[in-house]
N, C-alpha and C positions, 0 to 999 in steps of 0.2 A: 564712688563713680560706678555707674551702671554700664554694662557692656551689652551691645546688641547680640542677641543669640545668633550663633553661626549656622543653625539649621533652619530650613524653611518649615513653617508649620504644616503638619500633615492633617489630612481630613479623610473621613470615610463617607462623605456626602454622596447622595445618589445623583444620577444624571437628570432625572425628573424629580423636582422637590415635592416629595410626599412623605407624610409620617410613615415610619417603618411598618407599624401594625396595619395601617390602611393599605399600603402598597402590597403587603402579603395577602391581605383579604381580597384585594382586587385581582391579584394573580390567581388565587385559588378559584375565585368566581369565574374568571375568564377561561381557565383551563376546563372547569366543569361545564361551561357552556359549549366550548369547542367539542368536548367529549359527547355531550348530549346531542349536538347537531349531527353527529355521524350516524345516529339511528333514525334520521329523517331523510327523505329523498332530497338529492341535490340538483336534479334536473328531471324534466318530464319525459325525455326521450332516451331510448337505449342506443342512439347513434353514437354517443360518446362512449368510448371503451370502458369496460368495467361494470356497466349496468348500475348506475347510481340512482336509479328510479325506485328502488325498493325501500320501504319504510320498515324499520325494526331489525334490519340485517345489514350492517356495513359491508361494503365491497369495494374492491379496487383501491383508489386513492383515499377513500374514507377510512380504510383500515390504518393507513399511515398517520392520518390526523388523530385517530383514536389512540394509537400507540404513543405518539408524541404528547398528547394531552395527559395520558396516564403518567408518563414519565415526569411531566411538569408538575402534576399534582403531588406525586411522591416527593419530589425535591422540595416543593413549597411547604408541604406538611412537615417535612423533617425539620424545618426552621421553627416549628411550634414545639419541637422536642417531643413529638408523639412517640410513645413507647414502641420500640421495635423498628423505628425508621431512622434512628440516629446514625446507624452504620452506613447509611447512604451517602452522607456528606462529611467524611472525616477531614477533608481539606478545605471546606468552606461551604456555607449554606446558601449563598446568594448568587454567585457566578454560575453554578449549574442551572439554577432556575432561569436566569436570563437566556442562557444558550438553548435550553430545551424549549423555552417559550418562543424564541426566534425560529427554532426548527418547525414548531407548529404553525407559526405565522407564514414561514416560507412555503411549506408544503400546501397549506390551505389556500394561500394567495395564488400559488401557481395553478392549483386545480381550478379555482374560480376563473382565473384568467384563461386557462386552456379551454374550459367549457364555453366561455363567452366568445373566444376567438374561433373555435371550430364550429360552433352551432349558430353563430351570427348575432351575438349581443347578450347583455345581461338579462334580457327577458326570459332566457332559457334557464335561469336559476330558480330553483325551488327554495322554500323556507329553510331547509336544512343547511344549505350553503351559506345563507345569510346568518344563521345562528352560529355556525362554526366559525365563519369569518369574523363576525363581531366578537365572539369569545376569544379568538386568536389575537385580535387587536387589543382587547382589554387585558389579556394576559401579558402581552409585551409592555403595555403602559405600566402595569403594576410591577413587572419584573425590573423595569428600568428605574422605578421609584425606590427599589430596595437599596440599602446602604452598600457601598463597595466593600468586598472582602479585603482588598488591599488598599492601604492609604495612598492618597495622591496629594500633590502640592495644591495649595489653595488657588494659585494663579494658573493652574494647568488648563489647557484648552479642551474643547469638547472631545476631540479624538483621543487625547491622553486619558481623559476621564473614562471614556468608553473602554479603552484598552485595559486600564486598571480594574474596571468593573467586571471584566470578563476573565480576570486572573485571580485564581484562588491561592491562598497561602499553602505552605507545605503541610501535608497531613501530620497529625500528631502521632504519638506512639500508639500502635494498635494493641488492643487487648489480646493477651495470649490465648490461643485456641489449641485444642487437642489436635494431634496429627491427623486423625481420621476426618475431623471437621475441615481442616485445611485442604486435604486431598479431595474432599467432597466439593469444596468451593472451586478448586481448579477444574474438576470434571464438569461442574455446572457451567463455568465460564466458557470452556471449549465447546460445550453443547450449544450454548447461546450463540457463540461465534459461528458454528456450523449452520445453525438455523438461519441466521442473518445472511450468510454467504449464499446458501442455497436459495433463499428467497430472492436475493438480488439477481442471481443467474436465471432463475425461473420466471422472472417478470416477462410477460408475454407481449407487451406493447411499450412503446417508447415513453409515453406519458407516465406510466407507472414507474418506469425505471428512473426517470428524472426526479419524480417525487421521492423515490427511495433514496437516491443519492443526496438530495437536499436534507432530508430528515436524518439519514445516517451520519452525515458530516456534522451536523449540529449536536446530535445525540452523543456521538463519540467524543466531541469536544466537551460536552457537559459531564460525561462520565469521567473524562480525564481531569477536568477542573475540580470535580468532586473529590478527587484523590483515590478513587477506586482502582484505577489502573496501577498506581504506584503500590497500593496494598497488594494487588494481585501479582505484580512483578516481584515483590518481596517473597511472596509464597512460592512462586515458580522458581526463584533462585534457591530457595530452601529445599524444595522437592524437585530437583532438576530432572531426574530420571522419570518420575511420575508425570512431569509436564510433557516431556518428549513422547512418552507413551500415550498420553491423552491427546496430544496434538495429532499424532499419526493415526490414532483410533478414530478421531473425528474426520480426518481426511479420508480414511478408508470407507467410512460410512457415506461419503458424499455421493458416489454414483448410484447408491441404492435409494437415494432420496429424489432422483431425477427420473421422470417418466418420459421425457423427450430426449431423443438421441442428440438433437442439436445442442441442448444445454450441457449434456455430458461431454460432447466434443469440445465445447468452449472450456470446460474444466481441464481436459487433457492438454489443450493448447496453452492454457495458462501455466500449467506445470512445465511444459517445454520452455516457454518464454522465461519463467521464473528460474529454472535451472541454468539457462544460459546467462541470465543476469547475475546469478550467484557466482558463476565462473568468472564473469567480467569483474565482479567485486574483488576477486583475488588480485586482479591486475590493477584496478583503479583504487579500490578501497583500502587494500593492505599495502601494496607496493607503490601506489601513487603514480602509475604509468598511464597517461592519457591515451587510450587506444580508441581511435575513431573508425577502425576497420574490423572490429571484433566479429561482426556477423559473418565475415568471410570464413572464419574457422567453423562456424555452424554449417556453412555451405560445403566446406571440404568434407566434414564428417558425413553430411547427407549424401553428397555425390559418391563418396567412397562406398558407403553402405548400399546405395542404389545400384552401383555398377556390379556388385557381387551378390545381389539379392535374387537373381534369377529372372529379372524382368525380360520379356521378349524383345524389348527395344534396347537392352544393354548391349554395348558393343563388345564386351568381354565375354559374355556367354557362360558365366559360371553361376552356381547357386550355392552359397555358403550357408551353413546352419546359423541359427540365431546368434549364438555366442560369438561365432567367427565374424559375422557381419558387423556386430557391435564393436568388436576389437579392431576390425579393419578401419571403421570410422574414427575410433579413438586414436589409433596409431597414425593414420594419415594426418589428422589435425595436429597431433603432437609433433610430427616431423616438420610440417609446415610452420608450426610455432617456433621451432628451433631455427629453421632456415631463415625465417623472416626476422626473428629476434636477434640472431647473432650479429648481423651487420648494422642493425638499426638502434639497438638499445644503448649504444654509446652516446646517442643523442638525448636531449632533455627537453621537457616542456613542449613549446609550440612546434619545435622541429620534429619531435617524435610523433606528435599528433598528425602533422602533415604527412609524414612517411606512412603511418598506419592507415590514414585515409586513402592514400594512393594504393596501398596494397589491397584494400577492399575493392576499389574500382578495377584494379588489374585482375583480380579474381573473377569478377563478373564479366569483364570483357573477354577474358581467356575462355571462360565456359561458353560464351557465345561464339567464339572463333573456332573452337574444336568441333566443327560441323562437317568436315570432309571437303569443304570448299576453301575456306580461309586457312585451314590447318588440318591436322589429322582428324579422322572421324572417331571421336572418343565420347563426347557428351551430347551429340545430336544438336548442338547449337542452341538456338532459342527454343526449340521444341522440348528440350530437356529429356528426362528419362521418365516416361509414364508407365502405367500398369505395374507398379511395384507390388509384388504379392505380400499378403499379410504374414507376419511373423508366426512362428510355431516353436514352442518350447515344451519339451517332454510330452509331446502329443497334444498340448493345449494350443489350439488355433485361436489367435487373437481376433480373427475376423469373423468368428462364428459366435452367436449368442450362447450363453451358458446359464444354467439354473444354479444359483448359490443360495442355500438356506431359504428356498421359497421365492427368491427374487431373481428376475431375469437380468443378467448382466450382458448388455449389448456390446457391439464392437467398440464404440467410444469408451464405454466403461472399462473394457479389458485393457485398452491402451492407457487409460487414466491410471489404473492400478499399477501397470508396468512402469509408467513414468513416475509414479509416486515412489516406487522402489528406487529408481535412479536418483530422484530428488533426495531421498534419505541418504544415499551413498554420497552425493555431492555435499550435503549438509555436514556429514561426518568428516569428509575430507577437509572442508573449509574450517570446521571447528578445530580439528586436530592441528591443521596447519597454522591457524591464527594463534593457538596457545603454545606452539612449539618455539624453540629457539630461532628457527628460520622465520616464523611469523613475526617475532619481535624485531628481527633484523629488517624485515620488510617495512614495518612501521617506522623504524629508525630511518630507513632510506627515504620513506615518504615524507617525513618531517624535515629532514636536512641530510641530503646525500653526502655533502662535503664533510659534515661532522661525523656521519656514520663511517665514511671511508677513513677518516683520521683515527677512529677507534678500532680499526683493523677489520672492518666488514668489507668483504669482496662484493662491491655493489653490482658489477656487471654480471657475475655468476648468479647472484641471487635474483636479479631482475630477469635474467634469462630463465631461471627456474620458475618464477611466477608467470612469465609469458607462456612457457610450455605447459604448465599445469592448467592455466586458464584455457588454453587452446584445446587441451585434452578433454576438459569438462564440456566445452562447447561441442566437440565432436561426439561425445556420448549422447547429448541431447539431439544432435543432428541425425544420428543413425536411427533414432526412433521417429523423428519428425518426418523422415523420408517415407516411412511405412504408414504413418498416420494420414498423411496428405495424398498418398498413392503416387505422387510424382514430385520431381524436383526440376525447377527451371531457374535460369540465372536471375530473372526479375524478382525472385523471392529474397534475394540477398543484396539489398541496396543500402546505401548510407542513410537515406531518408525516404520515406514513402508514407502512403496513407494506411498501410496495413503492417502491423508488427508481425514478427520481429525484424527490426533493422537496427543499424548501429546507433542511430540517434535515439530511438526508443529504448534500446538496451541501456545506454548511458544515462538516459533520463530516469529509468527505473531504479538504477543504483543510487542516483543523487536524490530522487524523490523519496525512496524508502529510507536511506541512511547508509552512507558509505562505511564499510568496515564492520557491519553488523550482519547477522544471519537472517533475522526476520524482516529487516528493512527491504532488501531487494525482492524478497518474495511478495511482500505487500505492494511495493511499487509496481512490480511486473503484473500482478493481478489487476490492479487498478487501470494501468495503461493498456492492457489487453481487453479487459471487460468493457470499459466505457466505449471505445470505438466499435466493439462488436455489437453492443446494444443500441447504439445511436448511429446507425448507418445512414439515416436521413440527413445527418449533419456532416457527411463525408467531405463536402466541398469546403467546409469551414473548419475542418478538424485540425489542421496544422496551425491556423490562426488561434483557435481556442487553446490548443496545446501550448503555444508560446505564451499566451496570456496567463495560463495556469502556472507555468514555470516562473514567470516574472513575479507573480504573487507569492509563490512558494519561497523564492529567494529573498523576498522582502520580509516575510513574516515568520518563516521557519527554515532558515538556510541550512540547518543541520540535518534536515530530512524528517520524515514522519517518525522514524525510530532512530534515535541518536545515542551514541555512547557518551560516556562522561566527558571524554576529551573534546568531542565536537561541541557539546553544550558549553563548556568553558571557553572554547575558541570563538564561538559566534555570538555569545551573549555576555554582557557586562555582569561581573560578579561582585564588584565593590571591594575586591581584595586589596586594591592599591589605595583605597581611600584612607586619609589620615583621620583617626578617630577624634571625636570632639573631647576636649579636656574634661568636660563635665561628666563624661561617661566612663572615664578611666578610674581605676582604683587609686587610692592615695599613694603617692610616691612615684607614680608612673607618668606624671605630667611633664617632667623634664625630658623623658624619652620621646614623648609625642612631639614636643617642641623641637627637639633635635631632628626628628624625622621630617617635620615640616620644613 
């Protein structure tokens, strides 16, 4: 008697039915055409930004298509087992090709559409645009004809096949390298990261930034699916001290790569936003406390530092030195964190969120009311505290340009380096706290407070400690923000608004980046600040697009961009509870499997 197999047949078939060799050849040819087209003119007039009228010298959005085409070519050629390219795809040879080809298609298609829209029709396109556009389409067709790296069910729908086609298997065991080679790889990786980040900030017009975001998203996904990120993560875990040194060395080099003060100022504000998000990560990511009024602690620190900064509009009329002003902002936020947390942290879940949201609004209304009319004259009401002087430390004035190793460091660059120092302090505090016994107790409270209390953990005391620590870290960033922006006003510290930082964007940065991690909130904060700063023409639709992006994120990557192992197991099926098939068990284990079933 024959039995029907219990497993559904698996297949590696492609989305578009093509022979594998033909599909790869078509992909290579399409990427080569897209690459060649970037050396031809894409339009006849220089009215479109980037001057795409030059033949033989790619510029503007052409450079992005060129980079994407080169990446697609390298991934496609690695499938031919070309000597020296095998290391590019340790986790799968086909899914990275698809993603990079889609990136070329998206960037090139957007450029062609933007030229046609802004100049009044496709008649404004020169042959180079048609060559690159046709090559991008050809590369996508060939890439979708490659076999899937992951098997899928024979009766799976088109969406399931596409999802499996873009998923690469786990990378195999890497060949052992010498320590100096591993350190060199880490250094090169952070150097590339610095170049990409600097290029994104320095984009001078919105069309170039949109094309950069499209290509960067697909290119990062391709590198991730290729298994290179996991290999790099293994190296960074092995050489943790070298990694931290390389990361901060790359960050220190950033202001020296910027010739425009506006772009350096964006970098300084990103660090402020990221530092506050990392402080919120202590409260939300480690302790699991939903705080919707966290931006108020940033405001408390900023107002406290502004009042003692020596501003002519300060009602206190004192001028503390740098270290004293910073400590004043930290102490004020710490005190308010304890005062607000003591009566409210006995609440849980939605009730705690509502109370913290109320505190954030109370702070903003109170700062408006302390204007000498509705209340005592302390904060000048809606006018805030303007004309805050620049910080000075050991004779170093942060508001004056300085020459460092032949490079001129302007005011935004000075504050960027100062904020980088504070970010390093916050990262150190977060890391030490997360790895300590208190950090493990916070995680236990986050997962199940009742069970943690039953095990002898004092939940209220530890939650109050997390609340106070998060508030102090926000006050640290707020004390610098007051001097960077020259003024503080109540409107800067709202729950939601079009300009970060606010409570909604801070919470989104933590969730987007990955709760409970160090690099996650830093990346999330950088993205959420940089994108609105570069796409100001879309300010009217910013919140709509922001909501759509969050919905897509929660659907496809709920654990965040950078997730720890616990979140990955929590949000994704692992198959650990599946009953193994009897045919796959060793002899003598069939009875155990039947008993388990």
